[in-house]
C-alpha positions as CSV (number, residue, x, y, z in Angstrom):
1,X,112.5,93.4,87.0
2,X,113.2,96.5,84.3
3,X,114.0,99.7,86.0
4,X,117.9,98.7,86.3
5,X,120.2,100.3,85.8
6,X,118.8,103.8,87.0
7,X,120.3,107.1,85.9
8,X,118.7,109.8,88.0
9,X,118.6,113.8,87.2
10,X,117.6,116.7,89.6
11,X,117.3,118.5,86.5
12,X,117.9,117.5,83.2
13,X,117.0,118.5,79.3
14,X,114.7,115.8,78.9
15,X,114.5,112.2,80.1
16,X,114.0,110.7,76.7
17,X,117.3,112.6,75.4
18,X,119.4,110.9,78.4
19,X,117.4,107.5,77.3
20,X,118.6,107.5,73.8
21,X,121.7,108.3,74.2
22,X,122.1,105.4,76.7
23,X,120.4,103.3,74.4
24,X,122.4,104.1,71.2
25,X,126.0,103.6,73.1
26,X,124.1,99.9,73.9
27,X,122.5,100.6,77.2
28,X,120.3,97.0,78.3
29,X,116.5,96.3,78.0
30,X,115.0,97.7,81.1
31,X,117.5,101.1,82.0
32,X,116.0,103.4,83.2
33,X,116.4,107.4,83.5
34,X,114.3,109.8,86.0
35,X,114.3,113.6,86.6
36,X,112.9,115.5,89.6
37,X,112.7,117.9,86.9
38,X,113.0,118.5,83.5
39,X,113.8,122.1,81.2
40,X,112.4,120.5,78.0
41,X,110.0,117.6,78.5
42,X,108.4,117.1,75.1
43,X,104.9,115.3,74.7
44,X,103.2,114.1,71.9
45,X,103.6,116.2,68.6
46,X,106.3,118.5,70.0
47,X,104.1,119.5,72.6
48,X,106.1,120.7,75.9
49,X,105.6,119.4,79.0
50,X,105.8,121.0,82.1
51,X,106.0,120.2,86.1
52,X,107.1,121.7,89.3
53,X,109.9,120.1,90.6
54,X,109.0,116.4,92.4
55,X,105.7,117.4,91.5
56,X,105.6,114.1,88.6
57,X,106.9,110.8,87.4
58,X,109.1,111.9,84.4
59,X,110.7,108.7,83.6
60,X,112.0,107.1,80.0
61,X,112.6,103.5,79.8
62,X,115.1,101.7,77.3
63,X,112.9,99.1,75.4
64,X,115.3,96.4,73.2
65,X,113.6,94.6,69.9
66,X,109.9,96.7,71.2
67,X,106.6,95.8,69.6
68,X,104.7,97.9,67.0
69,X,102.4,98.3,69.8
70,X,104.3,99.5,72.4
71,X,102.3,103.1,72.5
72,X,99.0,101.0,73.3
73,X,100.9,98.5,75.9
74,X,102.6,101.8,78.0
75,X,99.2,103.3,78.1
76,X,97.8,99.9,79.5
77,X,100.8,99.4,82.2
78,X,100.4,102.8,83.5
79,X,96.5,102.7,83.9
80,X,96.9,99.2,85.2
81,X,99.9,100.5,87.8
82,X,97.4,103.5,89.6
83,X,95.3,103.3,92.0
84,X,92.1,104.7,90.5
85,X,90.6,103.8,87.3
86,X,91.7,105.6,84.3
87,X,90.8,105.5,80.4
88,X,92.8,106.0,77.3
89,X,92.6,108.1,74.8
90,X,94.1,107.1,71.4
91,X,96.7,106.1,71.0
92,X,97.8,106.3,74.6
93,X,96.9,109.8,76.5
94,X,95.9,108.6,80.3
95,X,92.7,110.0,81.2
96,X,91.0,110.6,85.1
97,X,87.4,111.9,84.7
98,X,88.1,113.0,81.3
99,X,91.1,115.1,82.2
100,X,94.5,114.2,81.1
101,X,96.4,112.6,84.0
102,X,99.8,111.5,81.5
103,X,101.7,111.2,78.4
104,X,103.2,109.0,76.7
105,X,105.9,109.3,74.1
106,X,107.7,106.6,72.1
107,X,110.6,107.6,70.2
108,X,113.4,104.9,69.0
109,X,115.7,103.2,66.1
110,X,113.5,100.4,64.8
111,X,116.1,99.5,62.5
112,X,118.5,99.1,65.3
113,X,116.3,97.3,67.5
114,X,115.7,100.0,70.5
115,X,113.0,102.3,71.5
116,X,112.7,104.8,74.2
117,X,109.4,105.1,75.9
118,X,108.9,108.2,78.1
119,X,106.2,108.5,80.9
120,X,105.1,111.9,82.5
121,X,102.4,111.5,85.3
122,X,101.2,114.1,87.0
123,X,101.1,113.1,91.1
124,X,101.1,116.2,93.1
125,X,100.3,119.1,90.4
126,X,97.8,121.6,91.6
127,X,98.2,124.4,89.0
128,X,98.8,123.9,85.4
129,X,99.7,126.4,82.7
130,X,96.4,128.4,81.0
131,X,96.4,126.5,78.1
132,X,95.8,123.4,80.0
133,X,93.0,125.1,82.5
134,X,90.5,122.1,82.8
135,X,92.2,120.1,80.3
136,X,94.5,118.4,83.0
137,X,94.6,116.9,86.3
138,X,96.8,114.8,89.0
139,X,96.1,112.0,91.5
140,X,96.2,114.7,94.2
141,X,93.5,116.6,92.7
142,X,91.7,113.4,92.4
143,X,91.7,113.3,96.1
144,X,94.6,110.5,96.0
145,X,97.7,111.4,98.2
146,X,101.1,109.4,97.1
147,X,104.9,109.5,96.4
148,X,105.8,109.8,93.1
149,X,108.4,107.3,93.7
150,X,105.9,104.8,94.8
151,X,103.5,105.4,91.9
152,X,107.5,104.9,89.7
153,X,107.7,101.8,91.8
154,X,104.4,100.5,90.4
155,X,104.6,101.0,87.0
156,X,107.9,99.5,86.4
157,X,106.2,96.8,88.1
158,X,103.1,96.9,85.7
159,X,105.4,97.1,82.4
160,X,107.2,94.5,83.6
161,X,104.1,92.2,83.3
162,X,102.6,94.0,80.3
163,X,105.8,94.9,78.1
164,X,105.5,90.6,77.1
165,X,102.1,90.3,76.6
166,X,100.7,88.6,73.6
167,X,98.8,91.3,71.7
168,X,95.1,90.0,71.9
169,X,95.3,90.8,75.8
170,X,96.8,94.0,75.4
171,X,94.3,94.9,72.8
172,X,91.3,93.3,75.1
173,X,93.0,95.4,77.8
174,X,93.1,98.9,76.0
175,X,89.5,98.4,74.0
176,X,87.9,98.1,77.7
177,X,89.7,101.4,78.7
178,X,89.0,103.7,75.3
179,X,87.8,106.9,76.4
180,X,86.7,108.2,72.9
181,X,84.3,104.8,71.5
182,X,81.1,106.7,70.3
183,X,82.5,110.1,70.5
184,X,82.5,112.7,67.7
185,X,86.4,113.5,66.9
186,X,87.8,115.4,64.1
187,X,91.4,115.3,62.9
188,X,93.7,117.2,60.3
189,X,91.6,116.2,57.2
190,X,88.4,115.4,58.6
191,X,85.8,114.3,61.4
192,X,83.6,111.2,62.4
193,X,82.5,108.7,65.2
194,X,85.1,106.9,66.8
195,X,84.1,103.0,66.8
196,X,87.4,101.3,68.6
197,X,90.7,100.1,67.5
198,X,91.6,97.4,64.7
199,X,93.8,94.2,65.4
200,X,97.1,96.8,64.7
201,X,95.8,99.8,67.1
202,X,94.7,102.0,64.4
203,X,91.4,104.2,65.3
204,X,88.4,103.3,63.6
205,X,86.3,106.5,62.9
206,X,82.5,105.8,61.2
207,X,82.2,108.9,58.1
208,X,79.3,108.4,56.4
209,X,78.0,105.7,55.3
210,X,81.6,104.2,56.0
211,X,84.7,103.5,57.9
212,X,88.1,104.0,57.8
213,X,91.4,103.6,60.2
214,X,93.8,106.2,61.4
215,X,97.0,104.6,61.9
216,X,98.9,107.9,63.3
217,X,98.2,111.5,64.1
218,X,96.2,113.8,66.3
219,X,92.7,113.5,67.1
220,X,90.3,116.0,69.2
221,X,86.9,115.5,70.3
222,X,83.8,117.7,69.4
223,X,82.3,118.8,72.6
């Protein structure tokens, strides 16, 4: 099973940075980096990811020969690993009760045949920065008492199953957990109604009389 070898830090700047160093140095597929705390954890779009010590799963996994659908696959695997029904906000934010429970950041060097899959998942967190008030949640806030290490193990088992799954299975599983289908959304250059994903994983959006596909970028719900 993936998850070995494993390098663990009580405090590091970013598990993704440590994992990228290991990957560039030849670390095998499935190498895992974890931390109790990060001083410079990052999410998508360069956002800061913060969590009190030992309150969250903070992990990065070296993936050799990554598939293009890795971000969507990771979101499905994380949802499948949890003891609660979660949804996914395109492309890979894991939501619980319409609040962000986990974030996923994929970085790497496709030309060198590797990527690093980073996951931050709130387990015991009960307080968040003011800018996340009402936007983030944790398993504890959802009434689920569990252990960070137990959730990490479950995520590893789920990733082990899903990383080799055929794309149609990943797409079907992702679509069943789509949190924004039918919702009004906006992005940098427009707005429309989310209409699911196509077979490449791009977000379909209905705009006026037509439909467009967003392959990347940040979207926001219009509440």
